[in-house]
C-alpha positions in Angstrom: -22.3 -20.2 26.6 -19.7 -18.3 23.6 -16.7 -17.3 24.6 -16.0 -14.0 26.3 -13.9 -12.3 23.7 -16.0 -13.2 21.0 -19.1 -12.2 22.9 -17.7 -9.1 24.2 -16.6 -7.7 20.1 -20.2 -8.7 19.0 -21.8 -6.6 21.6 -19.9 -3.8 20.9 -21.6 -4.1 17.1 -25.0 -3.9 18.7 -24.0 -1.1 20.9 -22.9 0.6 17.4 -25.9 0.2 15.4 -28.4 0.2 18.4 -26.9 2.7 20.8 -24.1 5.5 20.6 -20.9 5.0 21.8 -20.7 7.0 25.2 -18.8 10.1 24.5 -15.0 10.4 24.4 -14.9 13.3 26.4 -16.4 14.5 29.9 -20.2 15.7 29.5 -21.5 18.7 31.3 -24.5 17.3 32.4 -24.4 15.1 36.0 -22.0 11.8 35.5 -24.3 8.9 37.6 -21.5 7.4 38.2 -18.2 9.4 39.4 -19.3 9.1 43.0 -19.4 5.5 42.6 -16.5 3.4 44.4 -15.3 0.4 42.3 -15.1 -1.9 45.8 -17.8 -1.1 46.9 -20.9 -0.5 44.7 -19.3 -2.5 41.5 -16.8 -5.4 42.3 -19.5 -7.3 44.1 -22.0 -7.1 41.5 -19.6 -7.9 39.3 -18.4 -11.0 41.1 -22.4 -11.9 41.5 -23.1 -12.1 37.8 -20.5 -12.7 36.5 -17.4 -14.6 38.8 -18.4 -18.2 38.1 -16.8 -17.1 34.6 -13.9 -14.5 35.5 -12.8 -14.6 38.5 -9.6 -17.1 40.0 -6.3 -17.9 38.4 -8.1 -19.5 35.0 -10.7 -16.6 34.0 -12.5 -16.4 30.8 -10.4 -14.5 28.2 -7.8 -13.4 31.1 -10.1 -11.2 33.1 -10.5 -11.6 36.8 -12.5 -8.6 38.0 -11.0 -8.8 40.8 -7.3 -8.4 39.8 -7.7 -5.7 37.9 -5.5 -2.7 38.3 -9.0 -0.3 38.1 -5.9 3.1 37.9 -5.4 1.6 34.8 -9.2 1.6 33.7 -9.2 4.7 31.3 -5.7 3.4 29.6 -4.0 0.8 28.9 -7.6 -1.6 30.7 -9.8 1.2 28.5 -10.0 -1.5 25.8 -11.4 -4.3 28.1 -13.9 -1.7 29.4 -15.6 -0.7 26.9 -16.3 -4.2 26.1 -17.6 -4.9 29.6 -20.0 -1.9 28.6 -21.6 -3.0 25.7 -22.4 -6.2 27.0 -24.0 -4.6 29.9 -25.6 -2.0 28.3 -26.5 -4.4 24.8 -27.9 -6.9 27.7 -25.5 -9.5 26.0 -23.8 -11.0 29.5 -24.6 -12.2 31.6 -26.1 -14.5 29.4 -30.0 -15.5 29.2 -29.8 -18.8 31.0 -28.1 -17.0 34.4 -29.7 -15.1 37.0 -30.1 -11.3 35.7 -29.1 -8.1 37.8 -32.1 -5.6 38.4 -32.4 -2.7 36.0 -30.4 -1.1 38.6 -28.0 -2.8 39.1 -26.8 -3.1 35.4 -27.5 0.7 35.4 -24.7 1.3 38.1 -22.5 -1.2 37.0 -22.5 0.5 33.2 -22.5 4.1 34.9 -18.8 3.0 36.9 -17.4 2.1 33.3 -18.8 5.1 31.5 -17.4 7.6 33.8 -14.2 5.7 35.1 -12.9 3.8 31.7 -14.5 4.5 29.1 -14.5 8.1 28.9 -11.1 9.2 28.5 -10.0 12.5 29.8 -8.7 15.3 27.5 -8.1 18.3 29.9 -4.2 17.8 30.4 -1.7 17.7 27.6 -2.0 15.4 24.8 0.3 12.2 24.8 1.7 12.0 21.1 2.9 8.0 21.4 5.7 6.5 19.3 6.0 5.4 16.0 8.6 2.4 15.3 11.5 3.1 13.4 10.1 2.5 9.9 11.5 1.9 6.8 10.8 2.4 3.3 8.2 0.2 2.1 7.3 -1.3 -1.8 5.8 1.7 -2.8 7.3 4.2 -0.9 11.1 2.8 -2.4 9.9 3.1 -5.7 7.9 6.2 -5.4 11.5 7.8 -3.8 13.8 6.4 -6.4 11.8 8.6 -9.0 12.0 11.4 -6.9 15.7 11.5 -6.3 17.4 9.4 -9.1 14.8 10.9 -11.7 14.3 7.2 -13.2 11.2 5.3 -14.1 12.0 2.2 -12.7 10.5 0.0 -9.5 13.1 -2.0 -8.0 10.7 -2.3 -5.5 8.3 -5.0 -7.3 10.8 -7.4 -6.7 10.8 -7.2 -3.0 8.9 -9.4 -0.4 5.6 -8.0 0.2 5.3 -6.3 3.0 3.5 -7.1 6.4 0.3 -5.4 6.8 -0.7 -3.9 10.8 -3.8 -2.6 11.9 -4.8 -2.4 7.8 -2.1 -0.5 6.9 1.7 -1.6 5.1 3.3 1.5 6.4 3.2 0.6 10.7 6.3 0.4 11.8 6.1 -2.4 13.8 5.8 -4.6 10.7 7.7 -3.3 8.7 11.0 -6.0 9.5 14.0 -6.2 8.1 14.7 -10.6 6.8 18.3 -11.5 5.5 16.2 -11.5 1.7 15.2 -7.8 1.7 18.5 -6.8 2.2 20.2 -8.6 -0.3 17.2 -7.3 -3.0 18.8 -3.7 -1.9 21.9 -4.6 -2.4 21.1 -5.6 -6.0 18.3 -2.6 -6.6 20.5 0.1 -5.9 23.2 -1.2 -8.1 20.9 -1.7 -10.8 19.3 2.1 -10.2 23.0 3.9 -11.0 23.8 1.5 -13.8 20.2 3.1 -15.2 21.0 6.3 -14.1 24.5 7.1 -14.5 26.1 6.3 -17.7 29.8 5.3 -17.3 32.7 5.2 -19.9 33.6 1.8 -18.7 33.3 -1.4 -21.0 32.0 -3.6 -17.8 29.4 -0.9 -16.7 28.8 0.6 -20.6 25.3 0.2 -21.6 23.9 -2.7 -23.8 21.2 -3.4 -26.4 20.5 -7.3 -27.4 18.8 -7.8 -30.6 17.5 -11.1 -31.5 19.2 -13.3 -33.8 18.3 -16.2 -35.9 19.2 -19.4 -38.2 21.0 -18.6 -41.2 20.8 -21.9 -43.5 22.4 -20.5 -46.5 24.5 -17.2 -47.5 22.3 -14.2 -45.6 22.6 -11.7 -42.8 21.6 -11.6 -38.7 21.0 -8.2 -36.7 19.2 -5.3 -36.6 19.6 -1.5 -36.7 20.8 0.1 -33.4 21.4 3.9 -32.2 24.6 4.9 -31.1 24.9 7.8 -28.9 28.5 9.1 -29.6 31.1 9.1 -31.8 33.0 6.3 -29.9 34.5 2.4 -29.1 31.7 0.2 -29.4 32.0 -3.5 -28.9 29.7 -6.0 -30.9 29.0 -8.9 -29.3 27.6 -12.2 -31.1 26.3 -15.3 -29.1 26.5 -17.7 -32.4 27.1 -21.9 -32.9 27.4 -23.9 -36.4 26.0 -27.0 -37.2 29.4 -28.2 -38.1 29.8 -29.8 -42.2 33.0 -30.5 -43.9 36.8 -29.6 -43.9 36.3 -26.3 -42.4 34.5 -24.7 -39.1 32.1 -22.5 -40.1 32.7 -18.7 -41.0 31.1 -15.2 -39.9 31.2 -11.9 -41.0 30.9 -8.2 -39.1 29.3 -5.8 -40.4 28.5 -2.5 -40.5 26.0 -1.3 -43.0 26.9 -3.8 -45.5 30.5 -3.1 -45.0 32.6 -6.3 -44.0 34.6 -5.7 -41.1 36.4 -8.6 -39.6 35.8 -12.5 -40.5 35.7 -14.9 -37.6 35.5 -19.1 -37.6 32.9 -20.5 -35.7 33.5 -23.6 -34.2 30.8 -24.1 -32.0 28.2 -26.3 -31.5 24.8 -26.5 -30.3 26.0 -28.1 -26.8 28.1 -25.4 -26.5 27.8 -22.1 -28.0 30.3 -19.4 -28.6 30.8 -15.5 -27.4 32.2 -13.9 -30.9 33.3 -9.9 -30.2 34.3 -7.2 -31.8 35.4 -3.6 -31.3 34.9 -0.4 -34.0 34.8 3.3 -34.0 30.8 4.2 -35.3 29.9 7.6 -35.4 26.7 8.9 -33.6 23.6 8.1 -35.4 21.6 5.1 -36.8 23.4 2.6 -38.3 22.6 -1.7 -38.9 24.9 -4.0 -37.1 24.5 -7.5 -38.7 26.8 -10.7 -39.4 26.7 -12.8 -42.0 26.8 -17.1 -42.8 29.9 -16.6 -45.1 30.7 -20.6 -45.7 27.5 -22.6 -47.0 27.2 -26.3 -47.3 25.2 -28.7 -47.9 26.7 -32.7 -48.8 23.9 -34.6 -47.1 25.0 -38.1 -49.5 28.1 -37.4 -50.1 30.1 -41.2 -48.8 33.0 -39.7 -47.2 31.5 -39.4 -43.7 34.4 -36.2 -43.2 32.5 -34.5 -46.3 28.9 -35.3 -45.5 26.6 -32.9 -43.8 25.2 -29.6 -43.8 27.0 -26.7 -42.3 24.4 -23.9 -41.0 24.8 -20.8 -39.0 22.8 -20.4 -35.6 22.9 -16.5 -34.6 21.7 -16.8 -31.1 21.5 -13.2 -29.9 23.2 -9.9 -31.7 24.5 -7.2 -28.5 26.5 -3.3 -29.2 27.7 -2.2 -26.2 28.8 0.9 -25.3 30.0 3.6 -25.5 33.4 2.9 -24.4 35.8 5.7 -23.4 33.2 8.2 -24.0 29.7 9.6 -22.9 27.2 10.1 -25.3 26.6 13.9 -26.5 23.5 14.6 -25.2 23.2 12.5 -21.4 20.1 11.0 -19.9 18.4 13.2 -17.2 19.2 11.6 -14.2 22.5 11.7 -15.4 22.4 15.1 -15.3 20.7 15.5 -12.0 23.4 13.7 -10.3 26.0 14.9 -11.8 26.1 18.2 -12.8 29.8 19.0 -12.1 32.1 16.9 -13.8 35.9 17.4 -14.0 37.8 18.7 -16.5 39.6 16.2 -18.9 43.4 15.3 -17.6 42.0 16.7 -13.6 44.3 15.9 -11.2 42.5 13.7 -7.9 41.8 17.6 -5.9 39.8 18.5 -8.5 37.8 15.0 -9.3 36.9 15.0 -5.6 36.1 18.6 -5.7 33.8 17.8 -8.0 32.4 14.4 -6.5 32.1 17.0 -3.1 30.0 19.0 -4.8 27.7 16.7 -6.7 27.0 15.1 -3.1 26.3 18.1 -1.6 23.6 19.1 -2.6 22.0 15.0 -2.9 22.5 13.2 0.6 20.0 16.2 2.6 17.4 15.0 -0.5 18.2 11.2 0.6 18.9 11.6 3.8 15.6 14.0 4.2 17.6 16.2 6.7 20.6 18.5 6.7 24.0 17.0 6.7 27.4 17.9 8.6 30.7 18.3 5.5 32.2 15.6 7.8 29.4 13.3 6.5 29.5 14.5 3.1 32.8 13.9 3.2 32.4 10.0 4.3 31.0 9.7 0.7 33.5 11.4 -0.7 35.9 9.4 0.8 34.4 5.8 -0.8 34.6 7.9 -4.2 38.1 8.4 -4.0 38.7 4.7 -3.3 37.5 4.1 -6.5 39.2 6.6 -8.0 42.3 4.7 -6.3 41.7 1.8 -8.6 41.9 3.9 -11.8 38.1 3.9 -12.2 36.9 7.2 -14.3 34.8 9.7 -12.3 31.7 8.4 -13.4 31.7 5.1 -12.1 33.3 6.6 -8.5 30.1 8.3 -8.7 28.3 5.3 -9.2 29.4 3.8 -6.7 29.3 6.3 -3.9 25.4 7.1 -5.0 24.8 3.5 -4.3 26.1 4.0 -1.1 24.1 6.2 0.0 20.7 4.0 -1.3 21.9 1.3 1.1 22.5 3.3 3.7 20.4 3.4 7.1 19.5 7.2 6.8 17.6 6.8 2.8 16.4 3.2 3.9 14.5 4.6 7.2 12.5 7.2 8.2 14.8 7.9 11.4 13.0 10.0 14.1 15.3 11.1 17.1 13.4 10.3 20.6 13.9 12.4 23.7 16.7 11.6 25.6 16.7 7.8 27.6 17.1 10.6 30.9 15.9 13.3 32.3 12.9 15.3 32.8 12.1 15.8 28.7 10.1 12.6 27.6 8.3 14.3 24.5 9.4 16.6 21.6 8.3 18.7 18.8 9.6 16.9 15.9 11.8 19.7 14.2 11.0 21.0 10.8 12.6 18.3 8.3 10.8 15.0 10.6 7.8 17.3 9.9 8.3 17.9 6.3 9.3 13.9 6.0 6.0 12.4 7.9 4.0 15.2 5.5 5.8 13.9 2.1 5.4 10.2 3.2 1.5 10.6 4.3 0.3 12.2 1.5 3.1 11.2 -1.7 4.5 8.2 -0.1 7.8 10.0 -1.1 10.3 12.4 0.0 9.9 16.1 0.2 10.6 18.2 -2.2 12.6 21.4 -3.2 9.5 23.4 -1.5 8.7 22.1 1.7 12.3 21.5 1.9 12.8 24.7 1.3 10.1 25.8 4.4 11.7 23.3 6.4 15.5 24.8 6.2 13.8 28.2 6.3 12.2 27.0 9.8 8.8 28.1 8.4 7.3 25.0 8.0 5.0 25.2 11.7 3.2 28.7 11.0 0.0 27.7 10.6 -0.2 30.1 6.9 2.6 27.9 5.8 1.9 24.6 6.9 -1.9 24.7 5.1 -0.3 26.3 1.8 1.6 23.4 1.6 -0.9 20.8 2.7 -3.3 23.0 0.1 -0.2 22.4 -2.4 0.6 18.7 -1.7 -2.6 17.4 -2.0 -3.7 19.1 -5.6 -0.3 18.1 -7.1 -0.5 14.9 -9.5 1.7 12.8 -6.6 -1.3 12.9 -3.9 -2.0 9.8 -6.2 0.0 8.1 -3.7 -3.3 8.3 -1.3 -5.5 7.2 -3.7 -3.5 3.8 -4.6 -2.3 3.1 -1.0 -4.6 4.2 1.2 -7.9 4.3 -0.2 -6.3 1.0 -1.8 -5.7 -0.5 1.5 -8.6 1.2 3.2 -11.8 -0.4 0.9 -9.8 -3.7 -0.3 -9.2 -2.8 -4.0 -6.2 -4.8 -4.1 -7.9 -7.3 -3.2 -9.4 -7.3 -7.4 -5.5 -8.0 -8.1 -6.2 -11.2 -6.7 -9.7 -12.4 -6.7 -10.9 -14.8 -8.5 -14.4 -15.2 -9.8 -16.5 -18.0 -12.1 -16.1 -17.0 -15.1 -18.7 -19.4 -16.4 -21.5 -17.6 -14.4 -19.7 -14.1 -15.0 -18.4 -14.8 -18.5 -18.0 -10.5 -18.3 -15.8 -10.4 -16.0 -12.1 -10.7 -17.3 -8.9 -8.3 -16.5 -9.8 -5.4 -18.8 -12.9 -4.6 -16.9 -10.9 -5.9 -13.2 -9.2 -2.6 -14.1 -12.0 -0.9 -14.8 -13.5 -2.1 -11.5 -10.7 -0.8 -9.6 -10.6 2.6 -11.5 -13.7 3.6 -11.3 -13.5 4.1 -7.3 -10.3 5.5 -7.4 -11.3 7.9 -9.5 -14.0 9.0 -6.4 -12.0 9.2 -4.4 -9.3 11.4 -6.7 -12.5 13.8 -7.2 -12.8 13.7 -2.8 -9.5 15.0 -3.1 -8.8 16.9 -5.7 -12.2 19.2 -5.1 -12.0 19.1 -1.6 -15.4 18.2 -1.6 -16.7 16.3 1.7 -15.7 12.9 3.1 -19.4 12.2 3.1 -19.9 11.7 -0.7 -18.1 8.5 -0.5 -21.2 7.8 1.0 -24.1 9.8 -1.0 -22.1 10.7 -4.3 -24.4 11.1 -7.2 -22.2 10.8 -9.9 -19.2 7.7 -10.9 -16.9 7.1 -13.7 -17.7 4.9 -16.2 -15.9 3.6 -19.3 -17.7 1.2 -21.8 -17.4 -2.0 -20.0 -18.4 -0.9 -16.9 -20.9 1.5 -18.2 -22.3 -1.9 -20.2 -22.4 -3.8 -16.9 -24.4 -1.4 -14.8 -27.1 -0.9 -18.1 -25.9 2.3 -18.2 -26.0 4.0 -22.3 -24.4 6.5 -24.1 -20.7 5.5 -22.9 -18.0 4.4 -25.5 -14.7 3.7 -25.9 -12.0 2.8 -22.8 -11.5 6.2 -21.5 -13.2 7.0 -18.3 -16.4 10.1 -18.2 -18.0 11.4 -15.8 -21.6 9.9 -15.2 -24.5 10.9 -13.3 -26.4 8.7 -11.5 -29.1 10.5 -10.5 -32.1 8.4 -10.5 -30.2 5.3 -10.5 -29.8 2.8 -7.3 -26.6 3.2 -6.9 -24.7 5.5 -5.4 -21.6 6.3 -2.8 -18.8 3.2 -2.6 -21.7 0.9 -2.3 -22.8 0.6 -5.4 -19.3 0.2 -6.9 -18.9 -3.0 -8.9 -14.9 -3.0 -7.0 -16.2 -3.0 -4.1 -19.5 -5.7 -3.9 -16.9 -7.6 -6.2 -14.4 -8.0 -3.1 -16.8 -8.8 -0.8 -18.3 -11.7 -2.8 -17.7 -15.1 -3.6 -16.2 -17.0 -6.6 -19.4 -17.8 -7.4 -22.6 -15.9 -5.2 -22.8 -13.1 -3.5 -21.6 -13.4 0.5 -24.1 -10.7 2.6 -21.9 -11.8 5.6 -18.6 -10.1 3.8 -20.7 -7.1 2.6 -22.2 -6.6 5.9 -18.6 -7.1 7.7 -17.3 -5.0 5.3 -18.9 -2.0 5.9 -19.4 -2.5 9.8 -15.6 -3.2 9.4 -14.8 -0.2 6.6 -17.3 2.4 7.0 -18.6 1.9 10.9 -15.2 0.9 12.1 -16.7 -1.8 14.4 -14.8 -5.3 13.0 -16.4 -8.1 14.0 -14.3 -10.9 15.8 -13.4 -13.9 14.0 -15.6 -16.6 13.7 -15.8 -19.5 16.5 -13.6 -22.6 15.4 -16.1 -25.7 14.5 -19.1 -24.6 13.2 -19.4 -25.4 10.0 -19.5 -22.5 7.0 -22.2 -21.9 4.7 -21.1 -24.2 2.3 -20.7 -27.1 4.4 -24.0 -26.8 5.4 -25.5 -26.3 1.7 -24.5 -29.6 1.6 -26.2 -31.0 4.6 -29.4 -29.3 3.9 -30.4 -30.0 0.7 -34.4 -28.9 1.5 -32.8 -25.0 2.0 -34.0 -23.1 -0.4 -32.5 -20.1 -0.2 -29.2 -18.2 0.6 -31.6 -16.1 3.3 -32.6 -19.7 4.5 -29.3 -21.0 4.5 -27.9 -17.9 6.8 -30.9 -18.1 9.2 -29.9 -21.9 9.6 -26.3 -20.9 9.9 -27.0 -17.7 12.7 -29.0 -20.5 15.0 -25.3 -21.2 16.6 -25.9 -19.4 19.5 -22.0 -18.4 18.8 -22.8 -17.0 15.4 -26.1 -15.4 16.4 -24.3 -12.3 18.3 -22.9 -11.2 14.8 -24.3 -12.0 12.2 -27.8 -10.2 13.2 -25.5 -7.1 12.8 -23.7 -8.3 8.9 -26.3 -10.0 7.5 -28.9 -7.5 7.8 -26.6 -5.0 5.8 -25.5 -7.6 3.3 -29.1 -8.5 2.4 -29.5 -4.9 1.9 -27.2 -4.8 -1.1 -28.8 -8.0 -2.3 -30.0 -6.8 -6.0 -26.1 -6.6 -6.6 -24.9 -9.7 -8.1 -21.2 -11.3 -7.5 -19.7 -8.5 -9.8 -21.8 -5.6 -9.0 -24.4 -6.0 -11.8 -28.2 -5.0 -10.9 -30.8 -8.0 -10.8 -33.8 -8.7 -9.5 -33.6 -12.2 -9.5 -30.8 -14.5 -8.8 -31.6 -17.6 -10.7 -35.1 -18.6 -10.3 -36.3 -16.7 -7.0 -36.8 -12.8 -6.7 -34.0 -11.1 -4.6 -35.1 -10.4 -1.0 -33.1 -6.8 0.0 -34.8 -6.2 2.9 -32.8 -6.0 6.7 -34.0 -5.6 10.3 -30.8 -3.7 12.3 -30.8 -4.0 16.1 -33.7 -2.0 17.6 -36.3 -3.1 15.0 -35.1 -0.5 12.0 -36.1 -1.8 8.8 -35.1 -1.2 5.5 -35.2 -2.4 2.0 -32.9 -2.4 -0.2 -29.4 0.4 -1.6 -30.9 2.7 -1.2 -32.7 2.8 1.9 -29.2 0.8 2.9 -27.1 4.2 2.5 -29.6 6.6 3.9 -29.3 4.5 7.1 -25.2 5.0 7.1 -25.8 8.3 5.7 -27.4 9.2 9.0 -25.0 7.4 10.8 -22.4 10.4 9.7 -21.2 10.4 12.9 -19.3 7.5 13.0 -18.8 7.2 9.7 -16.9 10.7 10.2 -14.8 9.3 12.6 -14.3 5.9 11.1 -12.7 8.1 8.0 -10.5 10.0 10.4 -9.5 6.8 12.8 -8.3 5.1 9.7 -6.5 8.0 7.8 -4.4 9.2 11.0 -3.2 5.2 11.6 -2.0 5.4 7.8 -0.6 8.9 8.5 1.1 7.8 11.7 2.1 4.4 10.7 0.9 3.4 13.8 -2.1 1.8 15.6 -4.0 4.2 17.9 -3.9 3.9 22.0 -6.5 5.3 24.3 -5.1 8.4 24.6 -5.4 9.1 20.3 -9.1 9.9 21.6 -8.5 13.1 22.2 -6.5 13.5 18.8 -10.0 11.9 17.1 -11.9 14.1 19.2 -10.6 17.5 18.0 -10.4 16.1 14.0 -13.5 14.7 13.8 -15.1 18.1 15.7 -13.2 20.3 13.2 -15.0 18.3 10.5 -18.0 18.1 11.2 -18.0 21.9 11.5 -16.2 22.5 8.1 -18.5 20.7 6.0 -16.2 17.0 6.4 -14.0 18.7 3.6 -10.7 16.5 2.9 -8.9 19.3 3.2 -9.5 19.9 7.0 -9.5 16.1 7.6 -5.7 16.1 6.3 -5.1 19.2 8.4 -5.8 18.6 11.3 -4.4 14.8 11.5 -1.7 17.3 10.2 -2.1 19.9 13.5 -2.8 16.8 16.1 -0.3 16.3 18.8 0.1 12.9 17.7 1.5 13.9 14.4 3.9 16.7 15.4 5.0 15.3 18.6 7.5 12.1 19.3 7.7 10.3 23.3 10.2 8.6 24.5 7.7 5.9 24.9 5.1 4.2 23.2 2.7 4.9 26.1 2.8 7.1 28.8 5.6 6.3 31.9 
């Protein structure tokens, strides 16, 4: 028979679509399982009907009913018992060829499991769990650098990819720190401060490089450069010559056509040379060039010493500076990080006072908490060491800020645990920890000045202040992080970047259309956030956002240009996520649609009921296709595929859902025929419910809005906490979904209730209750 774990997983899906999973809180009516005794009333039945596989020293899936600790049934073992319940309730187990319990016996076992395992008691204080110390992931690092330093630079794009847990890349348990990432942090910090803070020393001065060219006769190479201060600049030229005749190639440096210096260029192509000149330049645009001076051409001279063709190869022309001075107009990042500068000729105490004045407001922002004076002094001391080496004040600030950016306090989101010993095992987050959780939840970045001010004033936990801050932050453009990082992973939009489609079959699928597909879904999700719409509109929305390429794919006229426009879908079979090309494409194969993938996506992302992985050694659909040349249609091939008992339980749930979307081809274009065969979009769910096409499928999902509501809450709570959910989180989910239902499922209500939950606002000493 199929493996215990796999059949359990498929049975859970059966219950999800056919029956209702038992309520997570005690019901007011009489509980038929409350008085049942496990040893006396339940274990004998489990032993009789399930004991062949689930008893002894090597039970299937590691589950032996006689050895289970019943005290852990509704806590650490709850997931196992939920699967047992679905097996019994859906009549999946015992298998059909085994002895079956009577209806009363089956009901008795199910009643005990529901009462003593599936139902979570939420009468006492909720347990918040514990989030593993989290480093900033790549998106969070980039956004934090942007907001803290004020430069448009994404250093984390070159970092190793972040691992994913529970569907997201901000999960503390998987955000490890491999050695290569530590090296990238050091390199990134160095590059960030070089870009952000201008330094008058030559080694740290800005460099602007322009390409050169080959000079085959007396002519010039170079370009126009912008000079930002009345200061010295270094002109650096990479060049070599085709040497011929009795003298080396000669080159002149020119500034605005005026000769500055002539140099010999004896270098050859095997070893190009570097030639430099320092000159004082006034602010403004000036032309920096080099000129080839001694052209020589005697290819037929009988004297080998005189024979040849002399040319000058200029590889690049660079301007480095200003040296020893700073521009009159400094970049915003420099002014942000160095608002205080000592006077010219100031002594060491005055320089350190300026360093201290600069770092005092910066460190609390970077470390996201108040800083004691002695902590600031550590970084002032680093700057002092740089000044000891006769470096400039600006260079000392560069090194101090670089030290901040490689500190664990910056790279990690640090929250203190309750004491290792003592009666207090749970504590409230302080205002600064709460502000950090909120900002990285909604913005994937550090708290801004207003949120920090509320934390400093001790008012952030006031319900009115908290709600005001949440609503403000959701309207801020920085909430696009929720769209990019939460929706992008939950809905698998990121897969559009790497998905490969057969462009012979789908010539419309080009880079522009790929971007447009993702943008459509992002704009819908943005509208849900900014307009505070119901999350149910992700299923029901009768509008979307299209540009010309996407409108052409959809067969919608009247849209021109690449700008996206809000478009009504009234009367269209499209609507909500299931009509969008992004979702339909990431759930397809390169050459055809995949009802299995589409059905799996619906179960996993709309109903929070992911099927288990396929069993081993089962031929793929494509392999079966080669073996069954007489099988005409995709539907028939899938029927054959799920004739395998190990496949049937899950496929009878996934395939009908996927077939409901068969009118959309692999990139989301509407079709009535698949090649020469009419599309058959009919489906039948467990329990006998039938439907045909995407409109009726969408209606079925809308009717199951309770499951969808809980799915969205589950996904967003996981993302907000940065950890997987445990049995004790069911109580928080109950409260969140109840509030959503009572307040029209507004997105702001979902976010507010998550932020107000015990799981979000408290921290326990251990991941599980002690």
